[in-house]
C-alpha positions, 0 to 999 in steps of 0.5 A: 500500500502507498502512503496515502492508503487508508489501510484495512479495518482491524475491528468493527466497534459499535457506537459507544465502544472503545478499545482499551488495550491490545496484546501480542499473544503468548500461549503460556500466559493468561489474560488479566482484566481489571475493572474500575470498581476493583474487580478483575480476573485471569482467563486462559488465552485458549478461551479466545478464538481468532478473529478476522479483519473487521470482526466484532470481537469477543465478550471478555468480561461481563460489565455491570454496575458491580464491577464497572468499566474495564480499565486495563487488560494485561497478558500475565504469567504466574511469576508476574506481579500486579500493581493497581493504582486508584484515583485517590492515589492508593497503590497495591502490589499483589502476585498474579498467582493469587488471582483466580483463573476463570472463564471469559464470560464472568464478572470477576473477583474483587482485587482491591477494596475501594471506598464509595468515591474511589475507582481504579485508575490504572493497572500495570504488570511487573515481573517479579525480578523488577524492583519498584523503588520505595515512594517517599 
């Protein structure tokens, strides 16, 4: 294709939908999904079928008032750790191996307890060998 070409469509999003994240698939990993109300889950990669160009996508997690919108999706392994930051500035670090591996079409489990006004702002996965500096 030339520079002026528009390319091809990757995914056909419905009105109101938004792309949250993309990952290059590693068959040995699981997909971690974290929602704004502190819920999340890990799902085996083999539960996701391959989509062609212009596909509508797959249901990854049931989005409800209980768990809220999806904040982040990360591909993780058993040795990784998860860092979750809230809008109030709270930060937790937890081992991925402690999170349940459950199917795609579920709401997930509580990862972090939040008060009424707090929400999950971001999520990051770190490998266990990475040192995170102490925050003063």
